[in-house]
N, C-alpha and C positions, 0 to 999 in steps of 0.2 A: 562489454556485454557479458552477462552471466552464462554459465554452462548449464547443461541439462542435469547435472548432478547436484543434489541439494548440499549446500554448505551454510555455515553461519551467516547471518545478515551482516552486511558491511556497515560501517559507521554511518554512512549516508542513508542507507535503507532503514536502519534502526532509528535515526533522527526523524525521518519522515513519518514512520509508523508511530513513534512516540508522540509526535506533534498532533497527529490525527487522533490518537487515543487520549489525548489530554482533554478533549471535549467530552461533555457529559451527554449521554443518550442511553436509552434502555439497552441493557446488555453489555455496556462498555467495560464494566468491572471484570467480567469473565474474559473479555478480549485482552484486557491488560494482563491478566494472569497467563493467558495463552502466549502472549508476546515473548515471554522469556523462554519458551520451548519451541520456537520456530526456526526452521532452516528455510532457505530460499533457493529457487532455481529459475532458469529462464522461463518466462511465461508466454513468449511470442517469438516468432522467427523473423519478424519484419525489421528488427533492429531497434525497436522502441525499448524503453526501460521497464516494461511490465514484468513483474515477478510473480511467480506462484509460490505459495507457502506449503511447507510440509512439516508436520509436527515431529518432534524428535523422539517420539515413542512414549513420552510421559503421559500420565493420565491428567487431563485438563478439564475444567468445567466447560460445558457448552453454553453459548450465549443465546439469549432470546432476541438479539438485535435483528432488525430487518436486513435484507440483502438487496441492493447495496446498503451500506450503513448510511445514516442520515447526515454525514459530514462529507463534503466534497472539497478537494483542493483545486484552486485555480492557479495555473502556472503562468508566470509573466517573464518576458525577456528583459534584458538590461535597459531597454527603453520604456518599460512599463506597459508593453503591449501584451494582452492575454494571448498565449500561444497554445494552451492546452489545459489538461487537468489530470487529477488523480481520483480514482474511485476504489474503495475497498469492498470486495465481494466476500461473502461467507458461503459456506456449504455445510448444512446440517449443524449450524451453531459454531463452526470453527472457521478461522480465517483461511480463505482459499487463494485470493490473489489481490495484488495492488496494481490496478490497471493504470498505465500512463497513456493518455491519448493526446493527439495533436489536432489542431484546428486546420492544418493543411495536410498535404500528402506526404510530407517528410516525417519519418518516425521521430518522436521526441524521446531523448534519453531520460533517464531518471534525473529529475531536477534537484537542485540544491534546496535545502530547507528554506533559505531566505528568498527563493523565487516563488514560494507558495503562499497564497492567502486562503484561509479556510472559511468555508461557508457552512452554516448549520441549518 
């Protein structure tokens, strides 16, 4: 689980974010530019993998994308059962958080990229 102090994105966090931003939608180019200037911190205390984003202080372009963005990740377990999902939220045109939600009461950790199927 992440700490409350912003640090660089982990390899797994970066892979998920890049996979989401590989899809085309209004405002995605600005989000791709922002991605190189993000730090991450814990986004929730429940034990889930949700992360909050903090810009590193660089000047970045604001996105005109809707929040949440129009691409959602569905998370599957090793048996192919859908167990949760991922949603990217923005605030004033910058990335705010990557929410990891579960379909049951157990918190879902940050999934591996291969567990996620993206819906546009």
